[in-house]
C-alpha positions in Angstrom: 19.7 -11.7 16.4 18.3 -9.0 13.7 15.7 -11.7 12.4 14.4 -12.2 15.8 14.3 -8.6 16.7 12.5 -7.7 13.3 9.9 -10.9 13.6 9.3 -9.5 17.3 8.7 -5.9 16.4 6.3 -7.0 13.5 3.9 -8.6 16.2 3.8 -5.3 18.3 0.5 -3.5 18.1 -2.0 -1.9 20.3 -4.7 -4.0 21.8 -7.2 -0.9 21.0 -6.4 -1.9 17.3 -8.3 -5.2 17.6 -12.1 -4.7 16.7 -14.4 -7.6 16.7 -18.0 -7.5 17.0 -19.9 -10.6 18.3 -23.4 -10.9 16.5 -26.1 -13.6 16.6 -27.6 -14.2 13.1 -30.0 -16.9 11.9 -29.1 -18.9 9.3 -32.0 -17.9 7.0 -30.3 -14.5 7.2 -27.0 -15.5 6.5 -28.2 -17.2 3.3 -30.2 -14.4 2.5 -26.8 -12.4 2.3 -25.3 -14.9 0.4 -27.7 -14.9 -2.1 -27.4 -10.9 -2.5 -23.5 -11.5 -2.9 -23.1 -9.6 0.5 -21.5 -12.3 1.9 -18.4 -13.7 -0.5 -17.9 -17.4 -0.3 -15.1 -16.9 -2.8 -16.4 -18.3 -5.8 -13.1 -17.6 -7.5 -11.5 -20.3 -5.5 -13.2 -22.8 -8.1 -13.3 -25.9 -6.1 -11.6 -24.7 -3.0 -14.8 -24.1 -1.3 -16.1 -27.8 -1.9 -13.9 -29.8 0.1 -16.5 -31.6 2.0 -18.0 -34.6 0.7 -22.1 -34.8 0.5 -21.6 -37.3 3.7 -20.2 -34.4 5.7 -22.3 -31.9 4.3 -25.2 -34.0 5.2 -24.1 -34.3 8.7 -23.7 -30.6 9.4 -27.4 -30.5 8.2 -28.4 -33.2 10.7 -26.7 -31.4 13.3 -28.6 -28.2 13.1 -31.7 -30.2 12.7 -31.1 -32.3 16.1 -30.4 -28.7 17.6 -26.4 -29.3 18.2 -24.8 -25.9 18.3 -22.4 -25.0 15.6 -19.0 -23.5 15.9 -18.6 -19.6 15.4 -18.2 -18.1 12.1 -15.3 -15.5 11.5 -15.9 -12.7 8.9 -13.9 -10.3 7.6 -16.2 -7.2 7.7 -13.6 -4.5 7.0 -14.9 -3.9 3.7 -18.3 -2.4 4.6 -19.9 -3.3 1.2 -19.2 -7.1 1.5 -18.1 -9.6 4.0 -15.6 -12.1 3.2 -15.5 -15.4 5.3 -12.2 -16.5 6.9 -13.8 -19.4 9.2 -16.7 -21.5 8.1 -16.5 -21.3 4.5 -17.1 -25.2 4.2 -20.1 -24.9 6.4 -21.7 -22.2 4.8 -21.0 -23.6 1.2 -22.6 -26.5 2.5 -26.0 -24.8 3.6 -26.1 -22.5 0.4 -25.9 -25.8 -1.4 -28.7 -27.4 0.4 -30.9 -24.7 0.9 -30.3 -22.0 -1.7 -29.2 -24.3 -4.7 -31.5 -27.3 -3.4 -29.0 -29.6 -5.2 -27.5 -31.4 -2.3 -29.5 -34.8 -1.3 -28.8 -35.8 2.4 -26.9 -39.0 2.8 -24.8 -40.9 5.5 -27.0 -39.5 8.4 -26.6 -41.1 11.7 -29.7 -40.1 13.7 -32.3 -39.3 10.9 -31.1 -41.7 8.4 -34.3 -43.7 7.9 -36.7 -40.4 8.0 -34.5 -38.0 5.7 -31.7 -39.9 3.8 -32.0 -39.1 0.0 -34.2 -36.0 0.5 -33.3 -32.6 -0.7 -34.1 -29.1 1.1 -37.4 -28.9 -0.6 -38.4 -32.2 0.3 -37.9 -31.8 4.0 -41.0 -31.4 6.3 -41.6 -27.6 7.0 -40.9 -28.0 10.4 -37.2 -29.1 9.7 -36.9 -26.3 7.2 -37.9 -23.7 9.7 -35.6 -25.2 12.4 -32.8 -25.0 9.9 -33.7 -21.5 8.8 -34.3 -20.1 12.6 -31.3 -21.5 14.3 -28.9 -18.8 15.3 -25.4 -18.9 15.0 -22.5 -16.4 16.4 -20.7 -14.5 13.9 -17.4 -12.7 14.9 -17.4 -9.9 12.7 -13.8 -7.8 12.2 -14.9 -4.4 12.1 -13.8 -1.8 9.7 -10.6 0.2 10.9 -8.9 -3.1 11.9 -5.1 -2.7 10.4 -4.4 -5.4 8.0 -1.2 -6.6 9.8 -3.8 -7.2 12.9 -6.5 -8.8 10.2 -3.8 -11.2 9.3 -2.8 -12.0 12.6 -6.3 -12.8 13.8 -7.0 -15.0 10.6 -3.8 -17.0 11.2 -4.9 -17.6 14.8 -8.1 -19.0 14.2 -7.2 -21.0 11.5 -4.8 -23.7 13.1 -7.2 -26.7 13.0 -7.6 -29.2 10.2 -9.7 -28.4 7.6 -9.4 -24.6 7.8 -8.2 -22.1 5.5 -4.3 -22.4 4.7 -1.7 -19.8 4.8 -2.1 -18.9 1.0 -5.9 -19.5 1.1 -6.1 -16.5 3.5 -3.6 -14.3 1.5 -6.1 -15.2 -1.4 -8.8 -13.9 0.6 -6.9 -10.7 2.0 -5.5 -9.8 -1.3 -8.4 -9.9 -4.1 -7.1 -8.5 -7.5 -4.0 -8.9 -9.5 -2.1 -11.2 -7.3 -4.8 -13.8 -7.0 -5.5 -13.7 -10.8 -1.9 -13.7 -11.8 -1.0 -16.8 -9.3 -4.2 -18.8 -10.9 -3.0 -18.3 -14.5 0.5 -19.1 -13.7 0.0 -22.1 -11.8 -1.7 -23.4 -15.1 1.0 -22.5 -17.5 2.4 -25.9 -18.8 6.2 -24.2 -18.2 5.3 -24.8 -14.5 3.4 -27.7 -14.6 6.1 -29.6 -16.6 8.5 -29.1 -14.1 6.8 -28.9 -10.8 5.0 -31.8 -9.3 2.3 -31.3 -6.8 -0.4 -33.5 -6.0 -4.2 -32.8 -6.4 -4.9 -32.5 -2.9 -2.4 -29.8 -2.2 -3.5 -27.9 -5.5 -6.9 -28.1 -4.1 -5.7 -26.1 -0.9 -3.6 -23.8 -3.1 0.1 -24.9 -2.6 0.8 -24.7 -6.4 -0.1 -21.1 -6.2 2.0 -20.7 -3.2 5.1 -22.2 -5.0 4.4 -19.9 -7.7 4.3 -16.9 -5.2 7.6 -18.0 -3.8 9.0 -17.7 -6.9 7.7 -14.2 -7.8 8.5 -13.2 -4.4 12.4 -14.0 -4.8 12.2 -11.9 -8.5 10.5 -9.1 -6.7 13.2 -8.6 -3.9 15.0 -5.4 -4.5 18.6 -6.4 -3.9 19.1 -10.4 -3.6 17.8 -13.6 -2.2 19.4 -12.3 1.3 16.3 -10.1 2.1 14.5 -13.6 2.5 16.6 -13.7 5.9 15.2 -10.7 7.1 11.5 -12.3 7.2 9.8 -15.1 8.4 8.7 -16.9 5.3 5.1 -16.3 5.6 5.4 -12.4 5.8 8.2 -12.4 2.7 5.1 -14.2 0.7 2.4 -12.1 2.2 4.5 -8.7 1.4 5.0 -10.5 -2.3 0.9 -10.6 -2.5 0.8 -6.7 -1.5 3.4 -6.2 -4.2 2.1 -7.9 -7.0 -1.3 -5.8 -6.6 0.6 -2.3 -6.5 2.2 -3.4 -9.7 0.9 -1.9 -13.4 -0.6 -4.3 -15.8 2.6 -3.9 -17.9 4.8 -5.0 -14.7 2.7 -7.8 -14.2 3.3 -9.0 -17.8 6.8 -8.6 -17.6 7.0 -10.7 -14.0 4.9 -13.3 -15.8 7.1 -13.5 -18.7 10.2 -13.5 -16.4 8.4 -16.7 -14.3 8.0 -18.4 -17.5 11.3 -18.0 -19.1 12.6 -19.3 -15.8 10.7 -22.6 -16.1 11.5 -23.2 -19.5 15.3 -22.6 -18.9 15.1 -24.8 -15.8 13.7 -27.8 -18.4 16.3 -27.3 -20.7 19.1 -27.6 -18.2 17.5 -30.4 -16.0 15.0 -32.2 -18.5 12.7 -34.0 -17.1 13.9 -34.2 -13.3 10.9 -32.7 -11.5 10.9 -30.5 -8.8 8.8 -32.1 -6.3 7.2 -30.0 -3.6 8.5 -30.5 0.0 6.7 -30.6 3.3 9.4 -29.0 4.8 10.2 -25.5 4.8 
């Protein structure tokens, strides 16, 4: 009962706190903002922004050319100096690769295969280039002043379909800084990879980092593991990300060493018995 009350109270907030601005923006303008680094495509994901294969990316381009409307984009605009993409990262990454970078060759097209298969952006007829550039898309911008907890709940609500951000990817987006760097480093430590078995597919969706975060969250709990019962698992991990960002460099180093020593101890006791990540909570 106590846990239910805690969870319910935590979700209560005033509707006036939600401030989402809807804008119509051309693809050309979006790509200009990306080129100027005003829109962050989370380059530190290193591979997480490139989940789509070339055929899927090409069909996105084809959809634009034949004027099929694109789903809306959701962007975190609470930092007025830089927008963070929450929903639409794969689409924008594909557009950047095709237009800004000119490194994507169209393939697997359904309607324009004879005319456009194998072509890069610069090889397209100017009428197609212009059609892509002038296409308007809807951008829902989470405005400055929106509380972090409200923003996080918005992100979770819009990321419910396949191929969108995982909860750990959302945490990564919302908590840039020490926590992101620490999780990336610890997930690559031999002390961790020697005892944890996670598939490459799941690693691409940051599930290895979520595993590390779970261990760190327990280490950071002020009293005992009993604190875990007070939270939903999601909030337990969310709070750990925030806590790590508040630590000093010395405390970060201590935490990293504690994690490594825990993994070493596990291997000494259990040998080659790998911990396999479960699909269950």
